[in-house]
ZAMAR-856450 format. One record per residue (C-alpha): chain; x, y, z; residue in one letter. Coordinates in steps of 0.05 Angstrom, whole numbers, always signed. Layout:
<pts>
chain A, u X, v Y, w Z, resn A;
...
</pts>
This chain:
<pts>
chain A, u -118, v -402, w +182, resn X;
chain A, u -54, v -403, w +223, resn X;
chain A, u -23, v -336, w +241, resn X;
chain A, u +49, v -314, w +255, resn X;
chain A, u +88, v -251, w +267, resn X;
chain A, u +140, v -233, w +214, resn X;
chain A, u +206, v -218, w +247, resn X;
chain A, u +254, v -220, w +187, resn X;
chain A, u +264, v -154, w +150, resn X;
chain A, u +269, v -158, w +74, resn X;
chain A, u +325, v -122, w +37, resn X;
chain A, u +274, v -85, w -6, resn X;
chain A, u +199, v -77, w -11, resn X;
chain A, u +150, v -44, w -59, resn X;
chain A, u +82, v -21, w -36, resn X;
chain A, u +31, v -12, w -93, resn X;
chain A, u -34, v +23, w -75, resn X;
chain A, u -87, v +64, w -109, resn X;
chain A, u -94, v +131, w -74, resn X;
chain A, u -45, v +178, w -39, resn X;
chain A, u -67, v +158, w +32, resn X;
chain A, u -77, v +84, w +20, resn X;
chain A, u -7, v +57, w +35, resn X;
chain A, u -2, v +97, w +100, resn X;
chain A, u -69, v +73, w +126, resn X;
chain A, u -58, v +1, w +104, resn X;
chain A, u +16, v -10, w +117, resn X;
chain A, u +48, v +53, w +144, resn X;
chain A, u +73, v +18, w +206, resn X;
chain A, u +106, v -39, w +168, resn X;
chain A, u +137, v +11, w +119, resn X;
chain A, u +165, v +54, w +175, resn X;
chain A, u +192, v -5, w +215, resn X;
chain A, u +226, v -38, w +156, resn X;
chain A, u +254, v +29, w +131, resn X;
chain A, u +283, v +44, w +199, resn X;
chain A, u +324, v -21, w +197, resn X;
chain A, u +354, v -8, w +129, resn X;
chain A, u +303, v -38, w +82, resn X;
chain A, u +296, v -1, w +15, resn X;
chain A, u +223, v +19, w +10, resn X;
chain A, u +189, v +42, w -54, resn X;
chain A, u +117, v +65, w -55, resn X;
chain A, u +75, v +65, w -119, resn X;
chain A, u +12, v +108, w -119, resn X;
chain A, u -29, v +94, w -181, resn X;
chain A, u -85, v +147, w -178, resn X;
chain A, u -83, v +222, w -173, resn X;
chain A, u -134, v +226, w -116, resn X;
chain A, u -170, v +278, w -158, resn X;
chain A, u -239, v +255, w -138, resn X;
chain A, u -226, v +249, w -63, resn X;
chain A, u -274, v +305, w -43, resn X;
chain A, u -347, v +311, w -25, resn X;
chain A, u -351, v +381, w -55, resn X;
chain A, u -384, v +384, w -123, resn X;
chain A, u -346, v +446, w -145, resn X;
chain A, u -277, v +423, w -122, resn X;
chain A, u -218, v +443, w -166, resn X;
chain A, u -193, v +373, w -183, resn X;
chain A, u -124, v +396, w -206, resn X;
chain A, u -113, v +435, w -141, resn X;
chain A, u -138, v +375, w -101, resn X;
chain A, u -89, v +329, w -137, resn X;
chain A, u -32, v +376, w -123, resn X;
chain A, u -52, v +381, w -50, resn X;
chain A, u -55, v +306, w -43, resn X;
chain A, u +13, v +298, w -76, resn X;
chain A, u +42, v +346, w -24, resn X;
chain A, u +8, v +308, w +32, resn X;
chain A, u +37, v +243, w +4, resn X;
chain A, u +107, v +271, w +1, resn X;
chain A, u +104, v +294, w +74, resn X;
chain A, u +77, v +227, w +97, resn X;
chain A, u +130, v +187, w +60, resn X;
chain A, u +185, v +231, w +90, resn X;
chain A, u +158, v +214, w +160, resn X;
chain A, u +159, v +140, w +144, resn X;
chain A, u +229, v +140, w +114, resn X;
chain A, u +208, v +117, w +45, resn X;
chain A, u +265, v +112, w -6, resn X;
chain A, u +224, v +134, w -67, resn X;
chain A, u +153, v +148, w -89, resn X;
chain A, u +128, v +130, w -159, resn X;
chain A, u +64, v +164, w -181, resn X;
chain A, u +27, v +137, w -242, resn X;
chain A, u -25, v +193, w -242, resn X;
chain A, u -87, v +155, w -266, resn X;
chain A, u -152, v +193, w -254, resn X;
chain A, u -192, v +164, w -196, resn X;
chain A, u -241, v +111, w -218, resn X;
chain A, u -205, v +98, w -284, resn X;
chain A, u -155, v +44, w -263, resn X;
chain A, u -164, v -22, w -299, resn X;
chain A, u -124, v -85, w -294, resn X;
chain A, u -106, v -82, w -367, resn X;
chain A, u -43, v -93, w -408, resn X;
chain A, u -18, v -22, w -405, resn X;
chain A, u -27, v -16, w -330, resn X;
chain A, u +8, v -82, w -317, resn X;
chain A, u +65, v -62, w -362, resn X;
chain A, u +75, v +2, w -323, resn X;
chain A, u +78, v -38, w -258, resn X;
chain A, u +125, v -90, w -288, resn X;
chain A, u +173, v -35, w -310, resn X;
chain A, u +175, v -7, w -239, resn X;
chain A, u +181, v -77, w -208, resn X;
chain A, u +240, v -94, w -253, resn X;
chain A, u +275, v -28, w -239, resn X;
chain A, u +267, v -35, w -163, resn X;
chain A, u +275, v -111, w -158, resn X;
chain A, u +239, v -117, w -91, resn X;
chain A, u +240, v -178, w -48, resn X;
chain A, u +170, v -166, w -21, resn X;
chain A, u +106, v -135, w -50, resn X;
chain A, u +53, v -101, w -7, resn X;
chain A, u -14, v -88, w -41, resn X;
chain A, u -89, v -90, w -27, resn X;
chain A, u -124, v -158, w -22, resn X;
chain A, u -169, v -154, w -84, resn X;
chain A, u -212, v -213, w -61, resn X;
chain A, u -235, v -175, w +2, resn X;
chain A, u -297, v -140, w -24, resn X;
chain A, u -352, v -135, w +29, resn X;
chain A, u -337, v -113, w +100, resn X;
chain A, u -402, v -120, w +139, resn X;
chain A, u -461, v -79, w +117, resn X;
chain A, u -428, v -10, w +111, resn X;
chain A, u -366, v -15, w +68, resn X;
chain A, u -342, v -51, w +6, resn X;
chain A, u -274, v -49, w -26, resn X;
chain A, u -284, v -4, w -87, resn X;
chain A, u -260, v -8, w -158, resn X;
chain A, u -191, v +24, w -155, resn X;
chain A, u -169, v -18, w -95, resn X;
chain A, u -191, v -83, w -128, resn X;
chain A, u -160, v -65, w -195, resn X;
chain A, u -94, v -45, w -164, resn X;
chain A, u -92, v -108, w -121, resn X;
chain A, u -103, v -156, w -179, resn X;
chain A, u -56, v -117, w -225, resn X;
chain A, u +0, v -115, w -174, resn X;
chain A, u -5, v -190, w -163, resn X;
chain A, u -8, v -204, w -238, resn X;
chain A, u +51, v -158, w -251, resn X;
chain A, u +93, v -191, w -197, resn X;
chain A, u +78, v -262, w -219, resn X;
chain A, u +85, v -285, w -271, resn X;
chain A, u +98, v -222, w -312, resn X;
chain A, u +158, v -189, w -277, resn X;
chain A, u +194, v -255, w -270, resn X;
chain A, u +184, v -280, w -341, resn X;
chain A, u +229, v -253, w -397, resn X;
chain A, u +175, v -263, w -449, resn X;
chain A, u +127, v -215, w -414, resn X;
chain A, u +143, v -143, w -434, resn X;
chain A, u +214, v -158, w -457, resn X;
chain A, u +229, v -84, w -467, resn X;
chain A, u +210, v -67, w -395, resn X;
chain A, u +275, v -89, w -363, resn X;
chain A, u +309, v -153, w -339, resn X;
chain A, u +264, v -203, w -303, resn X;
chain A, u +262, v -202, w -227, resn X;
chain A, u +231, v -250, w -177, resn X;
chain A, u +189, v -225, w -119, resn X;
chain A, u +191, v -274, w -60, resn X;
chain A, u +122, v -261, w -31, resn X;
chain A, u +65, v -212, w -26, resn X;
chain A, u +31, v -183, w +35, resn X;
chain A, u -41, v -164, w +21, resn X;
chain A, u -72, v -112, w +66, resn X;
chain A, u -145, v -99, w +81, resn X;
chain A, u -157, v -173, w +81, resn X;
chain A, u -212, v -216, w +110, resn X;
chain A, u -164, v -274, w +117, resn X;
chain A, u -102, v -249, w +154, resn X;
chain A, u -46, v -300, w +162, resn X;
chain A, u +13, v -258, w +184, resn X;
chain A, u +26, v -196, w +225, resn X;
chain A, u +80, v -144, w +233, resn X;
chain A, u +93, v -116, w +303, resn X;
chain A, u +90, v -40, w +295, resn X;
chain A, u +93, v -18, w +368, resn X;
chain A, u +160, v +19, w +358, resn X;
chain A, u +132, v +60, w +300, resn X;
chain A, u +58, v +69, w +317, resn X;
chain A, u +67, v +145, w +325, resn X;
chain A, u +103, v +150, w +259, resn X;
chain A, u +44, v +115, w +226, resn X;
chain A, u -5, v +161, w +260, resn X;
chain A, u +33, v +223, w +239, resn X;
chain A, u +37, v +199, w +167, resn X;
chain A, u -37, v +185, w +164, resn X;
chain A, u -53, v +253, w +194, resn X;
chain A, u -15, v +286, w +137, resn X;
chain A, u -75, v +270, w +92, resn X;
chain A, u -118, v +327, w +118, resn X;
chain A, u -154, v +334, w +52, resn X;
chain A, u -186, v +267, w +68, resn X;
chain A, u -193, v +273, w +144, resn X;
chain A, u -211, v +347, w +151, resn X;
chain A, u -170, v +401, w +185, resn X;
chain A, u -193, v +378, w +254, resn X;
chain A, u -165, v +309, w +242, resn X;
chain A, u -128, v +295, w +307, resn X;
chain A, u -185, v +249, w +326, resn X;
chain A, u -161, v +199, w +275, resn X;
chain A, u -98, v +186, w +316, resn X;
chain A, u -141, v +145, w +364, resn X;
chain A, u -170, v +106, w +305, resn X;
chain A, u -100, v +87, w +282, resn X;
chain A, u -84, v +63, w +352, resn X;
chain A, u -149, v +25, w +360, resn X;
chain A, u -142, v -12, w +294, resn X;
chain A, u -70, v -30, w +309, resn X;
chain A, u -91, v -54, w +378, resn X;
chain A, u -144, v -100, w +348, resn X;
chain A, u -92, v -132, w +302, resn X;
chain A, u -43, v -135, w +359, resn X;
chain A, u -90, v -175, w +402, resn X;
chain A, u -95, v -227, w +348, resn X;
chain A, u -20, v -228, w +339, resn X;
chain A, u -2, v -228, w +413, resn X;
chain A, u +32, v -160, w +412, resn X;
chain A, u +10, v -89, w +431, resn X;
chain A, u +4, v -59, w +361, resn X;
chain A, u +5, v -95, w +294, resn X;
chain A, u -14, v -93, w +221, resn X;
chain A, u -48, v -154, w +190, resn X;
chain A, u -36, v -184, w +122, resn X;
chain A, u -52, v -244, w +80, resn X;
chain A, u +13, v -273, w +53, resn X;
chain A, u +22, v -309, w -13, resn X;
chain A, u +88, v -339, w -34, resn X;
chain A, u +107, v -335, w -108, resn X;
chain A, u +135, v -399, w -139, resn X;
chain A, u +181, v -384, w -197, resn X;
</pts>
């Protein structure tokens, strides 16, 4: 599959992800770079993050509140215009009619040029990780909501006027086709990711090197120092 580096900046973008840390890990550099050049950036977080703990006795309400605070700090660092939280319990997101309607309503209110979301077709990554339920459900629902639903007046006619999204960038993909050069904002991305201490632990500074290493790997494929990789799909309306 041919690859290229995206140089044009859209006027507006919406990033739809499952958990409070997902958008920062997957696309924090792209979000920060585009926001710094005047792009209007909206982030939709679909799940509470209430099960993101290995402690059996964790107070889930307190955990959700902590993760919301971490999310707000991270988005401030990245320069995000607005955050939309749908507050589904972790593990209970389904690509069903009500979920797609909620996404369509946000898409029509924001009218983004570009959608960023997980690649729902990327399931197995080697022998040690697979893309779990919430990520896959959000990825498929985001794509379904963007096209054809958000652009067609007969889908959810009471959810606002139809809008057309130009293309989607899918993160966490096994088939990257485009890259965004994030060298100028790599530290912003790292700082945003490190806000999520509930997931990384209090001694989380080590993860800064992970952010750099992953961006370097993508950068080598793109021919730049640091990059984020995506699979792009154009929407025909």
